[in-house]
Backbone as CSV, one residue per row, in Angstrom:
resi,resn,N_x,N_y,N_z,CA_x,CA_y,CA_z,C_x,C_y,C_z
1,MET,0.492,-0.653,-0.022,-0.098,0.018,0.125,0.827,1.266,0.048
2,ASN,0.535,2.244,-0.800,1.160,3.314,-0.748,0.983,4.546,-0.069
3,ARG,1.895,4.752,1.048,1.710,5.900,1.937,2.600,7.108,2.146
4,PRO,2.276,7.962,2.470,2.790,9.584,2.313,4.415,9.316,3.150
5,THR,5.269,9.775,2.355,6.460,9.527,3.284,6.405,10.619,4.219
6,GLY,7.844,10.608,5.085,7.681,11.561,6.577,7.150,10.887,7.499
7,GLY,6.483,10.083,7.593,5.947,9.434,9.078,4.491,10.241,9.448
8,GLY,4.326,10.014,10.498,3.011,10.977,10.863,1.875,10.153,10.415
9,GLY,1.614,9.324,9.833,0.238,8.667,9.472,-0.710,9.192,8.368
10,GLY,0.259,10.087,7.448,-0.021,11.390,6.532,-0.793,12.338,6.796
11,SER,-0.829,12.597,8.165,-1.191,13.875,8.782,-0.719,14.990,8.551
12,GLN,-0.999,16.045,8.170,-0.335,17.037,8.575,0.387,17.561,9.880
13,PRO,1.222,17.988,10.227,1.653,18.284,11.479,1.192,20.056,11.831
14,ARG,0.876,19.739,12.992,0.061,20.740,13.928,0.858,21.879,13.308
15,GLN,1.470,22.732,13.058,1.841,23.776,12.590,1.348,24.302,11.625
16,ALA,1.532,23.238,10.451,0.859,23.267,8.940,-0.317,23.424,9.010
17,ARG,-0.920,22.546,9.580,-2.684,22.995,9.838,-2.752,24.579,10.013
18,ALA,-2.318,24.980,11.262,-2.769,26.333,12.037,-2.246,27.114,11.024
19,ALA,-1.113,27.642,10.284,-0.525,28.201,9.220,-1.709,28.264,8.016
20,GLY,-2.117,26.971,7.422,-3.275,26.942,6.366,-4.896,27.742,7.279
21,LYS,-4.975,27.761,8.460,-6.053,28.503,8.875,-6.032,30.014,8.660
22,VAL,-4.224,30.320,9.071,-4.372,31.704,9.058,-4.483,32.067,7.902
23,GLN,-3.952,31.221,6.701,-3.823,31.547,5.089,-5.467,31.919,4.700
24,VAL,-6.295,30.922,5.399,-7.486,31.121,4.940,-8.288,32.636,5.558
25,LYS,-7.946,32.440,6.779,-8.663,33.742,7.205,-8.161,35.108,7.045
26,GLU,-6.897,35.323,6.365,-6.113,36.293,5.817,-6.947,36.438,4.691
27,PHE,-6.830,35.158,3.620,-7.557,35.273,2.376,-9.176,35.787,2.543
28,VAL,-9.923,35.342,3.577,-11.085,35.930,3.543,-11.199,37.283,3.664
29,ARG,-10.669,37.770,4.714,-10.334,38.734,5.318,-9.966,40.109,4.287
30,GLN,-9.027,39.670,3.468,-9.047,40.843,2.252,-9.823,40.785,1.431
31,LEU,-10.507,39.257,0.946,-11.659,39.142,-0.010,-12.947,40.132,0.553
32,MET,-13.377,39.857,1.597,-14.187,40.865,2.081,-14.020,42.119,2.280
33,ALA,-12.604,42.949,2.341,-12.205,44.439,2.018,-12.437,44.376,0.602
34,GLU,-11.985,43.781,-0.241,-12.061,44.141,-1.485,-13.667,44.645,-2.212
35,MET,-14.192,43.256,-1.859,-15.676,43.504,-2.184,-16.501,44.737,-1.771
36,LYS,-15.987,45.484,-0.702,-16.420,46.771,-0.094,-15.919,47.776,-1.165
37,ARG,-14.436,47.331,-1.649,-14.521,48.483,-2.653,-14.988,48.533,-4.073
38,VAL,-15.596,47.288,-4.498,-16.132,47.158,-5.761,-17.308,48.299,-6.091
39,THR,-17.249,48.789,-7.194,-18.246,49.540,-7.780,-19.401,49.161,-8.233
40,TRP,-20.294,48.538,-7.674,-21.802,48.155,-8.017,-22.324,48.676,-9.050
41,PRO,-22.974,48.103,-10.240,-23.739,48.878,-11.067,-25.141,49.452,-10.341
42,THR,-25.590,50.306,-11.403,-27.159,51.171,-10.097,-28.146,49.664,-10.879
43,ARG,-29.250,49.549,-10.371,-30.621,49.120,-11.279,-30.754,49.596,-12.551
44,ASP,-30.437,50.663,-13.022,-30.956,51.114,-14.213,-29.832,50.705,-15.303
45,GLU,-27.943,50.601,-14.476,-27.485,50.243,-15.556,-27.366,48.709,-15.740
46,TRP,-27.794,47.852,-14.790,-27.971,46.531,-14.592,-28.865,46.393,-15.478
47,VAL,-30.316,46.894,-15.741,-31.426,46.403,-16.476,-31.047,47.265,-18.017
48,SER,-30.437,48.211,-17.918,-30.062,48.612,-19.826,-29.209,47.343,-20.495
49,ALA,-28.049,46.885,-19.449,-27.299,45.781,-19.985,-27.709,44.772,-20.400
50,THR,-28.708,44.516,-19.203,-29.366,43.179,-19.286,-30.263,43.023,-21.114
51,VAL,-31.257,44.023,-20.946,-31.831,44.348,-22.622,-30.901,44.624,-23.837
52,LEU,-29.834,45.175,-23.533,-28.745,45.274,-24.644,-28.452,43.828,-24.813
53,VAL,-27.711,42.844,-23.671,-27.409,41.335,-24.078,-28.733,40.499,-24.676
54,ILE,-29.665,40.730,-24.366,-31.051,40.149,-24.839,-31.111,40.393,-26.349
55,ALA,-31.055,41.525,-26.334,-31.249,41.759,-28.063,-30.235,41.647,-28.969
56,LEU,-28.946,42.033,-28.256,-27.580,41.116,-29.567,-27.695,39.718,-29.614
57,VAL,-28.363,39.105,-28.349,-28.494,37.575,-28.892,-29.206,37.266,-30.082
58,VAL,-30.721,38.121,-29.793,-31.805,37.917,-30.704,-31.436,38.295,-32.232
59,LEU,-30.589,39.612,-32.234,-30.003,39.707,-33.732,-29.087,39.304,-33.998
60,VAL,-28.276,38.215,-33.446,-27.196,37.655,-33.817,-27.939,35.999,-34.110
61,GLY,-29.217,35.893,-33.423,-29.309,34.354,-33.649,-30.131,34.731,-35.141
62,PHE,-30.942,35.817,-35.278,-31.733,35.641,-36.636,-31.135,35.909,-37.792
63,PHE,-29.402,36.510,-37.737,-28.621,36.631,-38.733,-28.172,35.744,-39.176
64,THR,-28.230,34.688,-37.734,-27.450,33.306,-38.162,-28.532,32.516,-38.788
65,TRP,-29.604,32.658,-38.513,-30.677,32.141,-39.226,-30.907,32.566,-40.758
66,LEU,-30.549,33.747,-40.712,-30.845,33.880,-42.334,-29.485,33.884,-43.113
67,VAL,-28.324,34.094,-42.622,-27.255,33.146,-43.496,-27.653,31.730,-44.025
68,ASP,-27.885,30.610,-42.912,-28.327,29.397,-43.066,-28.716,29.554,-44.107
69,PHE,-30.633,30.147,-44.056,-31.809,29.866,-44.871,-31.121,30.259,-46.288
70,GLY,-30.060,31.272,-45.999,-29.625,31.799,-47.583,-28.817,30.562,-48.414
71,PHE,-27.976,29.967,-47.351,-27.088,29.107,-47.628,-27.577,27.667,-48.407
72,GLU,-29.008,27.151,-47.836,-30.059,26.240,-47.525,-30.394,26.422,-49.272
73,LYS,-30.761,27.592,-49.368,-31.678,28.031,-50.925,-30.752,27.927,-52.216
74,LEU,-29.116,28.527,-51.652,-28.369,28.468,-52.813,-28.144,26.867,-53.286
75,PHE,-27.571,26.117,-52.083,-27.321,24.931,-52.138,-28.370,24.273,-52.806
76,ALA,-29.584,24.373,-52.660,-30.799,23.672,-53.239,-30.578,24.239,-55.009
77,LEU,-30.849,25.459,-54.870,-30.017,25.537,-56.520,-29.229,24.828,-57.107
78,LEU,-28.246,24.799,-56.699,-26.956,24.223,-56.930,-26.795,22.680,-57.324
79,GLY,-27.796,21.759,-56.241,-27.849,20.834,-56.317,-29.059,20.267,-57.231
80,HIS,-29.933,20.737,-57.928,-30.722,20.544,-59.005,-30.237,20.847,-60.366
């Protein structure tokens, strides 16, 4: 059976676990501080961006359908 080297039955030493907890706490603390500095969009900005994305998706979908339809007709003419 494969076992990790260094003895101790594969568990981390107490100091390494404690250091890991300190790193996680520091990361969360810095994350929360950074999230407070973020400039979040207003409701109007959020709504207008959402409408824009939906409109662009519909337009690209229509354009793709139109090109596909055109190629279908073109190949139908060339095939006969």
